[in-house]
C-alpha positions as CSV (number, residue, x, y, z in Angstrom):
1,X,21.7,-24.2,-33.3
2,X,21.4,-20.4,-32.9
3,X,17.9,-18.9,-32.4
4,X,16.4,-15.5,-33.1
5,X,13.3,-14.9,-31.1
6,X,10.7,-12.4,-32.4
7,X,8.1,-11.1,-29.9
8,X,5.3,-8.6,-30.2
9,X,2.2,-7.8,-32.1
10,X,1.1,-8.2,-35.8
11,X,4.0,-6.1,-37.1
12,X,6.1,-9.2,-36.7
13,X,3.8,-11.6,-38.5
14,X,1.3,-9.8,-40.7
15,X,3.1,-10.4,-44.0
16,X,3.9,-14.1,-43.2
17,X,7.3,-15.1,-44.3
18,X,7.9,-11.6,-45.7
19,X,7.4,-9.9,-42.3
20,X,10.5,-8.1,-40.9
21,X,11.7,-11.0,-38.6
22,X,12.0,-13.3,-41.5
23,X,13.9,-10.7,-43.5
24,X,16.3,-10.3,-40.6
25,X,16.7,-14.0,-40.1
26,X,17.5,-14.5,-43.7
27,X,20.0,-11.7,-43.8
28,X,21.9,-12.6,-40.7
29,X,21.9,-16.3,-41.4
30,X,23.7,-15.5,-44.7
31,X,26.1,-12.9,-43.3
32,X,27.1,-13.7,-39.7
33,X,25.2,-16.4,-37.9
34,X,25.0,-19.4,-40.2
35,X,21.8,-21.5,-39.8
36,X,20.1,-18.9,-37.6
37,X,16.6,-20.2,-36.8
38,X,13.7,-17.9,-36.3
39,X,11.1,-18.5,-33.6
40,X,8.3,-16.0,-34.2
41,X,5.9,-15.7,-31.2
42,X,4.3,-12.5,-32.5
43,X,0.6,-12.2,-31.9
44,X,-1.9,-10.1,-33.8
45,X,-3.7,-7.7,-31.5
46,X,-1.2,-8.1,-28.6
47,X,-0.8,-5.3,-26.1
48,X,2.0,-4.9,-23.6
49,X,-0.6,-5.9,-20.9
50,X,-1.8,-9.1,-22.8
51,X,1.8,-10.0,-23.6
52,X,2.7,-10.1,-19.9
53,X,-0.6,-11.4,-18.5
54,X,-2.1,-13.7,-21.1
55,X,-1.9,-13.6,-24.8
56,X,-4.9,-14.6,-27.0
57,X,-2.4,-16.4,-29.2
58,X,-0.4,-18.3,-26.6
59,X,-1.7,-21.7,-25.7
60,X,-1.3,-21.5,-21.9
61,X,0.5,-18.7,-20.1
62,X,1.4,-15.6,-22.0
63,X,3.8,-14.7,-24.8
64,X,6.2,-13.3,-22.3
65,X,6.1,-16.4,-20.1
66,X,6.6,-18.6,-23.1
67,X,9.5,-16.5,-24.3
68,X,11.2,-16.6,-21.0
69,X,10.7,-20.4,-20.9
70,X,12.2,-20.8,-24.4
71,X,15.1,-18.5,-23.7
72,X,15.9,-20.3,-20.4
73,X,15.7,-23.7,-22.0
74,X,18.1,-22.6,-24.8
75,X,20.4,-20.3,-22.9
76,X,23.7,-20.0,-24.7
77,X,22.0,-20.5,-28.1
78,X,20.0,-17.2,-28.4
79,X,21.6,-14.9,-30.9
80,X,18.9,-12.1,-31.0
81,X,15.6,-11.0,-29.6
82,X,13.4,-8.3,-31.2
83,X,10.3,-6.8,-29.8
84,X,7.5,-4.9,-31.5
85,X,4.9,-4.0,-29.0
86,X,2.9,-1.1,-27.6
87,X,1.0,0.4,-30.5
88,X,-2.2,-1.6,-29.7
89,X,-2.1,-0.3,-26.1
90,X,-3.6,3.0,-27.3
91,X,-5.8,1.9,-30.1
92,X,-8.9,1.9,-27.9
93,X,-8.3,5.6,-27.2
94,X,-9.3,6.4,-30.8
95,X,-12.9,5.8,-30.0
96,X,-12.7,7.1,-26.4
97,X,-14.8,10.3,-25.6
98,X,-11.6,11.8,-24.2
99,X,-9.0,10.4,-26.4
100,X,-6.1,12.6,-25.2
101,X,-6.6,11.7,-21.6
102,X,-7.0,8.0,-22.4
103,X,-3.8,8.1,-24.4
104,X,-1.7,9.9,-21.8
105,X,-3.0,7.6,-19.0
106,X,-2.0,4.6,-21.0
107,X,1.6,5.5,-21.6
108,X,3.0,4.9,-18.0
109,X,1.5,1.4,-17.9
110,X,2.9,0.6,-21.4
111,X,6.3,1.9,-20.3
112,X,6.2,-0.3,-17.1
113,X,5.2,-3.4,-19.1
114,X,8.0,-2.9,-21.6
115,X,10.5,-2.6,-18.8
116,X,9.1,-5.8,-17.2
117,X,9.4,-7.7,-20.5
118,X,13.0,-6.6,-21.3
119,X,14.3,-7.0,-17.7
120,X,12.8,-10.5,-17.5
121,X,14.3,-11.5,-20.8
122,X,17.7,-10.0,-19.9
123,X,17.7,-12.1,-16.7
124,X,16.9,-15.2,-18.7
125,X,19.5,-14.6,-21.5
126,X,22.4,-13.2,-19.5
127,X,24.2,-10.0,-20.5
128,X,25.4,-10.7,-24.0
129,X,22.3,-11.3,-26.1
130,X,21.0,-8.3,-28.1
131,X,17.5,-7.4,-27.1
132,X,16.2,-4.7,-29.6
133,X,12.9,-2.9,-29.5
134,X,11.2,-0.6,-32.0
135,X,9.2,2.6,-31.9
136,X,6.2,3.2,-34.2
137,X,5.2,4.7,-37.6
138,X,1.9,6.7,-37.9
139,X,-0.9,4.7,-39.4
140,X,-3.3,7.7,-39.5
141,X,-1.4,9.9,-41.9
142,X,-3.4,8.9,-44.9
143,X,-6.2,11.1,-43.5
144,X,-4.3,14.1,-44.7
145,X,-5.7,13.3,-48.2
146,X,-9.1,14.4,-47.0
147,X,-9.0,18.2,-46.9
148,X,-10.3,20.1,-43.8
149,X,-10.9,17.8,-40.9
150,X,-8.7,15.0,-42.3
151,X,-5.7,17.2,-42.5
152,X,-6.1,18.4,-38.9
153,X,-6.5,14.7,-37.8
154,X,-3.4,13.7,-39.6
155,X,-1.4,16.6,-38.1
156,X,-2.6,15.9,-34.6
157,X,-1.7,12.2,-34.9
158,X,1.9,13.1,-35.4
159,X,2.2,14.5,-31.9
160,X,0.6,11.5,-30.4
161,X,2.7,9.0,-32.3
162,X,5.8,11.0,-31.4
163,X,5.0,10.8,-27.7
164,X,4.2,7.1,-28.0
165,X,7.6,6.5,-29.8
166,X,9.4,8.6,-27.2
167,X,7.9,6.7,-24.3
168,X,8.8,3.4,-25.9
169,X,12.4,4.6,-26.5
170,X,12.7,5.6,-22.8
171,X,11.4,2.2,-21.6
172,X,13.9,0.3,-23.8
173,X,16.9,2.5,-23.1
174,X,16.2,2.3,-19.3
175,X,16.9,-1.4,-19.7
176,X,19.9,-0.8,-22.0
177,X,18.1,-2.1,-25.0
178,X,18.7,-0.4,-28.4
179,X,15.7,0.9,-30.3
180,X,15.0,0.5,-34.1
181,X,13.9,4.0,-35.2
182,X,11.0,2.9,-37.4
183,X,9.3,6.3,-36.9
184,X,12.3,7.9,-38.4
185,X,12.6,5.4,-41.2
186,X,9.1,6.1,-42.3
187,X,9.6,9.9,-41.9
188,X,6.4,9.9,-40.0
189,X,6.7,13.5,-38.8
190,X,7.6,15.1,-42.1
191,X,4.6,17.1,-43.4
192,X,7.0,19.8,-44.7
193,X,8.5,18.2,-47.7
194,X,6.2,17.2,-50.6
195,X,6.7,14.6,-53.4
196,X,4.7,13.2,-56.3
197,X,2.6,10.2,-55.4
198,X,-0.3,8.1,-56.8
199,X,-2.4,10.4,-54.6
200,X,-1.1,13.6,-56.0
201,X,1.4,16.0,-54.4
202,X,1.6,14.9,-50.8
203,X,3.9,15.3,-47.8
204,X,6.7,12.7,-47.5
205,X,5.1,11.3,-44.3
206,X,1.7,10.8,-46.0
207,X,3.2,9.3,-49.2
208,X,5.3,6.9,-47.1
209,X,2.3,5.8,-44.9
210,X,0.2,5.2,-48.0
211,X,3.0,3.3,-49.8
212,X,4.3,1.2,-46.9
213,X,1.3,0.4,-44.8
214,X,-1.7,-1.8,-45.2
215,X,-4.1,1.1,-45.4
216,X,-6.4,2.3,-48.2
217,X,-5.6,5.9,-49.2
218,X,-7.9,7.8,-51.4
219,X,-7.7,11.5,-52.5
220,X,-10.6,13.4,-50.9
221,X,-11.6,10.9,-48.3
222,X,-10.5,9.4,-44.9
223,X,-8.3,6.3,-45.1
224,X,-9.5,2.8,-44.8
225,X,-8.0,1.8,-41.6
226,X,-5.2,-0.8,-41.2
227,X,-2.1,-0.4,-39.1
228,X,0.5,-2.9,-40.3
229,X,3.4,-2.7,-42.8
230,X,2.8,-4.2,-46.2
231,X,5.7,-6.1,-47.8
232,X,7.5,-3.0,-48.8
233,X,7.0,-1.5,-45.3
234,X,8.4,-4.7,-43.7
235,X,11.6,-4.1,-45.6
236,X,11.9,-0.6,-44.1
237,X,11.2,-2.0,-40.6
238,X,13.9,-4.7,-41.1
239,X,16.4,-2.1,-42.2
240,X,15.7,0.0,-39.2
241,X,16.3,-3.0,-37.0
242,X,19.6,-3.8,-38.9
243,X,20.8,-0.3,-38.2
244,X,20.1,-0.7,-34.5
245,X,21.5,-4.2,-34.3
246,X,24.7,-3.7,-36.3
247,X,26.8,-6.8,-36.9
248,X,25.1,-9.8,-35.2
249,X,27.4,-12.3,-33.6
250,X,26.8,-16.0,-32.9
251,X,25.9,-16.8,-29.3
252,X,28.8,-16.9,-26.9
253,X,28.7,-20.7,-26.8
254,X,29.1,-20.8,-30.6
255,X,31.8,-18.1,-30.8
């Protein structure tokens, strides 16, 4: 048996069996790793801190501890590990009186936690198992549809999400882990190019956020908040991971 272990927050489980890990498992089990079995430990609301120190979803220990235990018990049978974590680390900053400072202060801890997670998994798996992380899309872009303050909020969010994604990328690359460029796949920074959408002419970034995320966009008002991919969005996330993973090979013991 070959296993694919999915770790992280709600991005990996929000759409049930249509979430991105299930799409990846289905693809690779049909193309290169026959019978690939998905173990999805993703936990809605998980942060890098709770992932390491005690998940609300894990029954005993933490998601990280449980993942290391699983990988250790099945060493030689792990084909792939993906990680989607970090976005929830900065969610509390949205309601913080000094949001920018809160955000900037949270990034070093997030980066350190990602490094801890990847390094621990690498020690448990050995050198050959792909461990692939992801950066993030921008769930606030729908606010652009509300003229005035909404547009300035949406524009400001791009810089924050860009910094968040950059920091995630640095953490993964420092541990020699590839990064799925989800931010790029969603074109989350593109407010320059416009296209027709159900919400009128809108920047590509805005139209994509409204189309691919579980948010409620409405012309003339701020969005109804949500921050997860819908089923179409999960497909885009899966494709970004496929690009980062490339051809997946069976575990060495199965080669």
